[in-house]
Structure formats: C-alpha cells, structure tokens
VEXPA-645642 format. One record per residue (C-alpha): residue in three letters; x, y, z. Coordinates in steps of 0.02 Angstrom, whole numbers, padded with zeros to 5 digits, always signed. Layout:
<pts>
ALAXYZ/...
</pts>
This chain:
<pts>
MET-01238+00295-00890/THR-01210+00274-00703/GLU-01096+00425-00681/ALA-01028+00572-00778/GLY-00862+00552-00866/LYS-00774+00493-01023/PRO-00862+00393-01160/GLU-00822+00232-01068/VAL-00954+00272-00937/LEU-01082+00217-01068/GLN-01110+00032-01035/VAL-01234-00096-01098/GLN-01353-00149-00958/ASP-01515-00246-00946/VAL-01657-00145-00870/SER-01839-00185-00837/ASP-01952-00173-00990/LEU-02050-00013-00998/LYS-02239-00017-00987/ILE-02369+00110-01038/GLU-02426+00205-00883/ASN-02530+00347-00959/ASP-02671+00321-01084/THR-02592+00443-01208/GLU-02423+00355-01215/ILE-02356+00241-01351/LEU-02226+00105-01329/VAL-02096+00109-01467/ARG-01975-00029-01514/LEU-01824+00072-01568/HIS-01722+00030-01722/ALA-01605+00180-01714/ALA-01557+00328-01605/GLY-01473+00490-01657/VAL-01311+00546-01574/ASN-01303+00733-01540/PRO-01183+00854-01453/ILE-01305+00869-01307/ASP-01277+00683-01273/THR-01090+00706-01255/LYS-01114+00859-01143/LEU-01232+00767-01027/ARG-01116+00618-01022/GLN-00969+00732-00974/ARG-01051+00845-00845/GLY-01204+00749-00786/THR-01387+00750-00837/PHE-01526+00873-00796/TYR-01597+00745-00674/PRO-01451+00687-00565/ASN-01567+00596-00443/ASP-01632+00483-00581/MET-01470+00388-00612/PRO-01431+00274-00698/ALA-01485+00368-00854/ILE-01516+00321-01036/LEU-01459+00455-01158/GLY-01522+00494-01333/CYS-01654+00623-01380/ASP-01684+00563-01559/GLY-01771+00400-01595/ALA-01850+00302-01738/GLY-01942+00138-01727/VAL-02106+00043-01733/VAL-02256+00065-01618/GLU-02272-00091-01511/GLY-02409-00036-01393/VAL-02532+00107-01370/GLY-02625+00180-01223/SER-02815+00176-01219/GLY-02825+00361-01264/VAL-02705+00358-01412/GLN-02791+00414-01572/ARG-02655+00451-01702/PHE-02554+00290-01698/LYS-02580+00104-01698/VAL-02469-00047-01671/GLY-02353-00069-01820/ASP-02339+00115-01867/GLU-02164+00180-01903/VAL-02123+00340-01808/TYR-01984+00463-01772/PHE-01968+00594-01636/CYS-01859+00698-01520/ALA-01912+00662-01342/GLY-01825+00612-01181/GLY-01642+00570-01162/LEU-01601+00712-01042/GLY-01585+00598-00892/LYS-01766+00583-00836/SER-01823+00409-00787/ARG-01924+00309-00915/THR-01845+00406-01058/GLY-01697+00391-01174/ASN-01671+00313-01345/TYR-01503+00223-01327/ALA-01614+00073-01294/GLN-01725-00059-01371/LEU-01887+00011-01301/THR-01950+00183-01251/VAL-02115+00262-01202/VAL-02169+00429-01278/GLU-02323+00539-01271/GLU-02412+00519-01438/GLN-02426+00707-01467/PHE-02236+00723-01470/VAL-02216+00593-01609/ALA-02224+00604-01799/ARG-02242+00474-01935/LYS-02075+00420-02006/PRO-02046+00466-02188/THR-02065+00303-02284/SER-01921+00347-02398/LEU-01797+00352-02253/SER-01718+00205-02165/PHE-01737+00199-01977/ALA-01556+00257-01960/GLU-01585+00407-02074/ALA-01747+00450-01983/ALA-01662+00442-01812/ALA-01531+00565-01875/ALA-01662+00696-01915/PRO-01775+00760-01774/LEU-01663+00866-01661/VAL-01571+00950-01804/LEU-01730+00981-01905/ILE-01819+01060-01757/THR-01666+01163-01709/ALA-01641+01232-01884/TRP-01828+01265-01909/GLU-01846+01358-01744/ALA-01685+01457-01772/LEU-01724+01511-01950/TYR-01913+01520-01955/ASP-01969+01552-01775/ARG-01823+01653-01702/GLY-01749+01727-01861/ARG-01915+01760-01951/LEU-01835+01713-02117/GLU-01925+01773-02273/ALA-01909+01736-02459/GLY-01775+01839-02545/GLN-01670+01867-02389/ARG-01486+01823-02378/VAL-01424+01707-02241/LEU-01254+01662-02168/ILE-01254+01486-02093/HIS-01101+01433-01995/GLY-01045+01252-02007/GLY-01151+01212-02159/ALA-01086+01033-02175/GLY-01130+00988-01995/GLY-01284+00906-01923/VAL-01385+01064-01895/GLY-01301+01162-02034/HIS-01338+01042-02176/VAL-01526+01045-02143/ALA-01524+01233-02107/ILE-01459+01263-02284/GLN-01603+01163-02356/LEU-01736+01245-02247/ALA-01671+01417-02295/LYS-01680+01373-02480/LEU-01855+01302-02458/LYS-01906+01473-02390/GLY-01832+01556-02544/ALA-01676+01631-02464/GLU-01499+01644-02531/VAL-01368+01556-02426/CYS-01184+01577-02390/THR-01104+01456-02270/THR-00937+01423-02188/VAL-00843+01262-02228/SER-00669+01194-02194/SER-00629+01097-02353/SER-00663+01081-02539/GLU-00754+00918-02506/LYS-00873+01005-02386/ALA-00893+01149-02508/ARG-00953+01025-02640/PHE-01070+00946-02513/VAL-01154+01110-02463/ARG-01172+01162-02645/GLN-01265+01000-02678/LEU-01383+01050-02537/GLY-01416+01217-02621/ALA-01291+01335-02540/ASP-01252+01482-02654/HIS-01083+01533-02585/PRO-00967+01424-02478/ILE-00840+01521-02374/PHE-00675+01437-02327/TYR-00662+01508-02151/LYS-00486+01440-02122/ASP-00417+01542-02267/THR-00537+01689-02272/ASP-00612+01812-02149/PHE-00792+01753-02158/ALA-00867+01922-02111/THR-00774+02008-02252/ALA-00826+01870-02372/ALA-01009+01887-02322/LEU-01000+02076-02344/ASP-00922+02055-02517/TRP-01059+01930-02562/THR-01194+02056-02512/GLN-01108+02205-02596/GLY-01062+02278-02427/GLU-01236+02275-02352/GLY-01224+02121-02242/VAL-01337+01970-02225/ASP-01515+01983-02163/LEU-01492+01836-02044/ALA-01341+01747-01971/PHE-01358+01575-01891/ASP-01217+01527-01772/THR-01197+01339-01744/VAL-01016+01353-01684/GLY-01012+01473-01535/GLY-00862+01553-01451/ALA-00777+01691-01550/THR-00883+01649-01703/PHE-01033+01727-01617/TYR-00966+01903-01596/ASP-00854+01896-01750/THR-01013+01878-01851/PHE-01089+02046-01801/PRO-00998+02146-01938/ALA-01069+02026-02070/ILE-01251+02068-02026/ARG-01343+02213-02103/VAL-01414+02357-02002/TYR-01575+02297-01917/GLY-01528+02117-01960/ASP-01543+01960-01854/MET-01423+01844-01766/VAL-01476+01675-01697/THR-01359+01561-01598/ILE-01383+01386-01529/LEU-01236+01406-01409/GLU-01227+01504-01246/PRO-01123+01662-01274/ASP-00993+01704-01142/PRO-01032+01883-01085/ALA-00850+01911-01036/ASP-00793+01884-01216/ILE-00922+01989-01309/ASN-00903+02166-01369/TRP-01081+02219-01406/LYS-01031+02386-01485/ILE-01049+02333-01667/ALA-01211+02239-01632/ARG-01283+02393-01544/LEU-01228+02515-01679/ARG-01308+02405-01812/ASN-01467+02373-01709/ILE-01445+02186-01728/ARG-01583+02083-01651/THR-01505+01934-01561/SER-01598+01773-01519/LEU-01552+01616-01423/GLU-01615+01447-01483/LEU-01625+01290-01375/MET-01747+01162-01442/LEU-01737+01065-01278/THR-01830+01202-01182/PRO-02005+01128-01209/MET-01947+00961-01138/LEU-01857+01040-00990/GLU-02000+01159-00949/GLY-02143+01040-00984/LEU-02216+01152-01120/THR-02342+01037-01203/ASP-02397+01157-01339/ALA-02217+01191-01390/GLN-02179+01004-01396/ARG-02333+00979-01503/HIS-02268+01116-01619/GLN-02104+01021-01634/ALA-02197+00863-01686/GLU-02289+00968-01817/ILE-02119+01026-01882/LEU-02069+00843-01904/GLU-02232+00806-01995/GLN-02200+00949-02118/CYS-02019+00898-02142/ALA-02074+00719-02173/ASP-02184+00782-02315/TRP-02037+00878-02391/ILE-01926+00724-02374/GLU-02055+00615-02461/ARG-02066+00742-02603/GLY-01877+00746-02624/LYS-01861+00926-02563/LEU-01761+00887-02406/GLN-01626+00759-02370/ILE-01537+00695-02216/HIS-01353+00654-02230/LEU-01303+00504-02124/SER-01116+00504-02096/GLN-01084+00351-01986/THR-01179+00216-01895/PHE-01125+00119-01740/ALA-01207-00027-01652/LEU-01293+00016-01488/GLU-01156-00071-01388/ASP-01029+00043-01471/ALA-01107+00204-01407/ALA-00941+00255-01328/LEU-00857+00246-01499/ALA-00997+00352-01574/HIS-00966+00485-01441/GLN-00780+00483-01482/ALA-00818+00504-01667/LEU-00933+00652-01634/ALA-00803+00733-01522/SER-00675+00728-01662/GLY-00764+00876-01740/SER-00737+00818-01920/THR-00906+00737-01950/THR-01010+00785-02102/GLY-01195+00761-02067/LYS-01253+00647-01926/ILE-01201+00495-01823/VAL-01328+00362-01773/LEU-01337+00207-01664/THR-01424+00056-01741/ILE-01521-00057-01624/ASP-01563-00242-01643/
</pts>
C-alpha cells in the first residue's frame, strides 16, 4: 500500500527480505493472513504510521518459524504458529506477505487441527471477543448475553466464548441461514433484527428483565438502541466508537448501565508488552479449546495474496459469514 484509497491501492511488490534484528524475535514464513475491517479502514484513510509508507497490512498471521533470535526460548525452527501482531503501518510488520518478524512473546502455537487459513482467521476476533466478554464485560456463568452480528467474524466466536463461560446467548441475525449457523454454534435465541425490534425481543426473552451483558459489534444506532435491552446495573461493551452527537444517555443513566469500550489494538499502538503477552495467552487457551473440539473458526472465503483487493471488496459487501483469509505461497 503506497497511498490511501480504494482496494486497488493494494499492489503486489517485491521488498527486501526481513532479518531478525532483536534476540527475542522470530522470523515466520507466512502461509495465510486474516482480513479484518481494520485493514479496510487503514487502506481507506491511511495507517497509524504515515511516515513509514509503503505499508504492508494484515494483523493476523499463521505460518512456520523459519528463524529465531539468540534469546528465543519458546519456539524453534519448524514450529507452526499463529498471532495478531503488526499490520498497522509500522515498518517491518504486516502479514500480507511471505515473511514477517514478530516478538516471540506475542506468538502462540497454532492449533494442529486447524489449517493455516483457518488459524489466520482466528487471532484478532478471538482476542476481541475474549476481552469484550471476559475482561470488559466480566461475564459469569448463568448470565444472559445479547451479541449483535452473531454470524460475523467477531460475533461467531463471541457466541462460543459466552457458552464456554456458561452463559445463555441471544444474537441478532439477518436471515434463516444465519439463524441456523448461530444455533449450531450454541446460540439459544436468534433475533431477526430486520423484522423484529431486537430490544423488545431481548426483553421478552428475559421475561422483561433485560440481558446482563450486551456486546455491540455493529455500531451506529445499534449502540444506543441496545440500552433498553440491558437490565438495571447491566453491562454494555462496544468495539465501535460511539458518536456522542447521536447518543441519548438517559436510558443508560436511569438503568445504571456500565459501558465499556474495547479495542484489541491498543496494546500494539501503545507498546503495552504485558497486555500483548496476555493476548498471546488468550490464543494459547483458545488453541486448547479448539484442539478439544470446544471452539471452532468459520472460514468463509479465501483469496490468493495477489487478490487482496478482491478480498477487501468481499469484506466491504457486509454479507460475509465468518472470516476472509489470504493464502500465501
């Protein structure tokens, strides 16, 4: 990416091979890279590091360790790994590529039961859903949760993480096909938001009390329209930035709703090593659940690396179930 713009600004280029510069880095030969909404936003408006152009996008990666620094202790050449690191525009990072360099403490072992493409689809959405439900929302067994966009990338793993915690889940969907999909993941009550007022449906589902926790993966009007669906002293977590001009906080205030913002990119942007290490630990735990058949990743489409622009177009269509991934030779 040499400039901000439409998907066509993503072009295949040869760049110098990366080399390990710090003794705690590992060199990874990538086999797949996840495609996420943050990628399309950075492509459209510019990266967080405008002075480091050209930039390589892609936060999610999966591949094989090809080299290790002298201080690396957890990995060796040949290990299969997956991670969410880089891809925000900083030099020497990005996973829409054949090679990348990552600090070993930000990397987890790839679940052996997943293909590289499936593994690359997982990290950002797993970490986002985990932090939103467990860290921000303080989800507990027996609670009732409303998850918006349950068939989407974040939503489909959020349903599973909520069920693993022992919660009951209602979730918004747009079609019967997606309703079947979320039920297969464990959702207790799909809500067809195009035909039904989702707040009323959530209240009916909870016998008028409201859900303990609402997780907004959609943003816009969905954020404040959700307040009536949350019980008194309940929680709201959103992964989008609310527009203050559009929000009437009256219902949230009357119901004493605790509101949290979730951005899993913060540790990368702020250089918070402990928080990035926590995210790698999340991936290690999720890998264990995946291996035990308790958690699945739904891969919707794959595109070759040189077709990254087409992958961005597919994601922008808004109709994707699960995740989109680039495969890399």
